[in-house]
N, C-alpha and C positions, 0 to 999 in steps of 0.2 A: 505492500500500500504505499503509494507514493505522497509526501507531506510536503506544503510549502512552509517558508518560513512563517508567514501571517496565521497559518494554523497551529504551528507550534506556539507563537504569540498566544493566541486566544487560547491554548490549552493552559499555561503559565497563568493567565490574569483568571481564569475559571477556576484553576486547583489553589491559587492564593485565597480566593475567595471563597471556597468550600472550606479550606482547612486552614483559618487564621484564628481559630480558637483552639483551645483544650480538647473539648468535648463537643459532639453535636448536640442540639436540641433536642429533647423528648418529643414526640409525636402528640399533638394535642388530642388530650380526653382516651390516651392509652390506645390509640388506632394503630393496626398493624403496620408495622414497617415494612416497605419493599425489600426484596432481595438486595437492593444498590445500599438501602440505609442501614440495612443490617450489616451488611461488610464493611461499611464505613463505620459504623459503631464497632464493631471488632476491632477493626483497627486501632480506632482512638483507645479501648480499652487495655488492648494489648501494650500500647506504648505507655500510657498512664501508670501501668502497675511497674514499670521500669523506674527505678530510683534517680535517671539522668534523662537527657532529652533526644527525640527522635527525630529525624526528616526522613521521609521516604517519598520516591516516585515510582510510578511504575506504567506499564503500557501492556495491552494485549493488543500484539502485532495483527493479529487476524480481524478482530472484530473491531479495533481502533479505541477501545474502553479504556480508559486513562483513569488516575487514582492517585492520591497522594496526602502526605501528611507534613503541610509547611515545605513543601517542594523548591520553593525559590530560597529557602535561609542558605547563606554561605555558610560552610562548615570546614573544618580540618579535613584535608582531604588524606592525610597521611600516605600510606604507599597505594592509595588507588589513584595518585596522580600518575602512577607507572603507566598507566593504561594511557594517558594521553602522548605520554612519552614514547612509548610501543609505535602508537599510530604515527606520529611523526617520521618517526624511523623508517618505516614501510613507504610513507609518502616520499623519503628522500631515496630511498633504493628504488623508487617507480621512475624517480626523476634522473636515476643513474649516478647520484652524487655519492651513495652508498652502496652497498653489496652484503647481501646476505652471510657469504663466505670469507668477507674480508676478514684478514687478523687483526686483533685489536691490542691493544698492550695495556696491563694490569700493572700500574705503579704504586707507590707506597701513599700517595696523597688519596687514590680511589679505595685502597682499603680501609673499611671502618667497619664499626660494629652492629650490633641489630641483626636482624633478619640476613640468613643469606649462608653459603659453604665457603665462597671464594675468599671469605677473609683468612680463613685456615688452611687454606693450599699454597701452593709453592706460585713464587709471582712470575715465574717462568712457565706456567701453564701455560700452554697453546691454547689460545681461545680465539673464536671466530665473534664476528657481530651477531650472527645467529644464536650462537650459545650464548653469549650476552643477554640479549634480548629474553631468551626462553628462560634463562634463570630469573631474570628481573622480574617476570610476570609469576612464574612457576612457584618460585621460592621465595618471592618477594626480596631477592637478594639485594642488599644496598649497594654492596661493591661493584657489582654489575651494572645496577642503575647508575653510578657514577659514570662508569665507562661509557654505557649507551649515550647519558646527557652530553658526556666529552663529543661524542661524535655528532648529535643533533644541534646542540646548543641550547640554551634555555631559551632566548627570546625566538627561536624560530619555533618551539613547541607552543609556547604562547601567542604567536601570531596564527599559527594553524589553527588555533581553540577559534579565536576570533572569526576567523575564515570560517569556521563550519558553525558559526550559531552560538558557541560556547561561553556566554560574555561573563561569565563569574568561575573559569577556572583559570587558575595560573598556578605555572612551577615557579617558586621564589628561590630556589638554590639547589644546589647538588646536595646530596644524603649527607647529615652529620656535617655539614660547612656553611657556614651560616654567611650570608653577605655583609658587606663592609663597606656603607652602613646599612643597617638591615631598613628595608621598609617599614612602613605602619603594617602594611597588609603581612609582611614576614612576620612579624612581633606577633601579630596576631594568630596567624595560622600556622606558622612553622614553615615547614617544607612546600606545603601547598594548599589551595583552597579550591572549593567547587563546590555545587549545588546537586541536590539528587536528580534534578529536572534536568540539569546539562550531562551528567552522568547515562540518563535515560535517553537523551537524544542521541548522546556519541554511540551508544551503545547499537540502537536503532537504525544509526545509518550503516553501522558495521555490517549487521545482521541482514539488512535488506537490500547490502551490495550498492548502497547510493555514494560511495567514497570509493578515490582509488579502482581496482579491477575486481571483478568477483572472486580471482585467484587470491588475490591480496587478502580480500576480507577472509574468505576461507581459511586463508593461512593464520589469520589474527583470532579468527573462532577455534581453530584448531590449538592454539597456544593455551589460550583461555580456558580449553576443556581440558587442560591438562593440570590443572592449579590443584596444589596439594594442601593446602589449607581450606578444610571443607569442614569447620566446624559452625561457620553462619548460617546463609540460606539453606544450602546442601543439607543440614544436618538432617531434617523428617524427611528428604526424598523418600525413602523407602516406604512411604505410605500410599506412594503417587505410585503407580507401573509406568515405568519407560520413560520417567522423567529426570533429565540430567542437566547440568547445568554447566556452563559456560563463563568464567566470573574471575574477577579480579579484588583482592581483600586488602583492608589496611587495619594498623592497630597503633595504638598510643598508649600510656597506662593509662588513661581515662576514655579512651574512644576504640570503638571496632567498628569498622566500617564494609560493606560490601556491596558490590555492583555486579549483574549479568544478566543473563539470559537463562531462563528456564526453558528447555526443550521439551515439549510437551505434546502428546498425540493431538492434542486439541490445537496446536501452532506454539510460536513462540511468544513468551513473557518476559519483557524487559523489566527487571525489579533494581533499584539503588535503593540501599536505607544506610544511614548514618546514626549510630548510637554513641551518645558523648555526656561530658560531666557524669560519668560513671560512677557511681559509691562503691562499687567492686574494682579492685585496681589488682587484682591478682592475675598472674599470667598462666592461667588455667584452660582447659578445654571447655569447663563449665561457667566461665565468667559471666556474669550478669547480662553484660553488655552483647556477648555473643548470643544468649538465650533469648533475647527480646527480639533479636533480628531473623533468629530461627524460627520464633512462633509466627513473627509477622510473614515470612516467607510459606510457611504453612498455610496461614490464614488465604494469604493470595492465591495457592495452588486449590484450597478448598473452595473459594469461590468461583474460579473458573473452570474448575475439575469437578463439579460436584458428585458425578456417578462414581468417581475414582475415591473420593473422600467418604462416602457413603459406604462403600465397602470396605474400605479400611477400616471404617466407625465400627462395622456390624462384625469384625473378626475380635 
């Protein structure tokens, strides 16, 4: 389904109008809620049960149905910003400026702590750009991200996002290397900022082959399908037959994020969720922010796959 920029703007306005308060008003006189109102109420209830804050945006790409919770609110992207970095790398490869198989160098400046494996490997490990992109996404490798950003440049990533209509998505720095001086945005958001709405738009462009070539989009989707961090959106996927995820996660002490595409028998559902100001600062699989994202994803799948949800509940 093709969408114009105006249609996306209309979605943003409507979504903002629908979800600018923490909870929906009850229907007058206890009237029966429609399935849509029930769905919206369920999302609000799940989000409000979390001790922090949540933003969410989503779209069923087959029907065009859209939904969200504060979808235009800017948030800390954490490692979800590595998705725009990957997109820019693919654009530069399509222009012949970069090549998947080209050799890249891992220097001491690139090697940083946090997620990933490269920090523990020999600096003489023979890496290709494709290796670095894959590690950056599937293991959220911070060292790999710095290697790829060296090849793309920060300004190019941000210019590309603006070109694609992502007005609130911005990469501020290399991972664990703050800019000097820091901008106001970097002081507030750290590595990068985005909105749930922006990430849904970017993923929809990839899923529907509306940027680059179909082969390039499919290649990016394949990388996203190989994601190794599956504690958020995919957590309850087993309850829904033949559902898989292509997604990118991000995490900080009080933040857990997930943005991806649920590939379902009824068609693809794009979803982006950001849970922040979490009271749970533990780095465990049962972190409260991870659980709220998982429950939101389950509610979304239950809404769009009611038959599968009913069958799972009956077991």
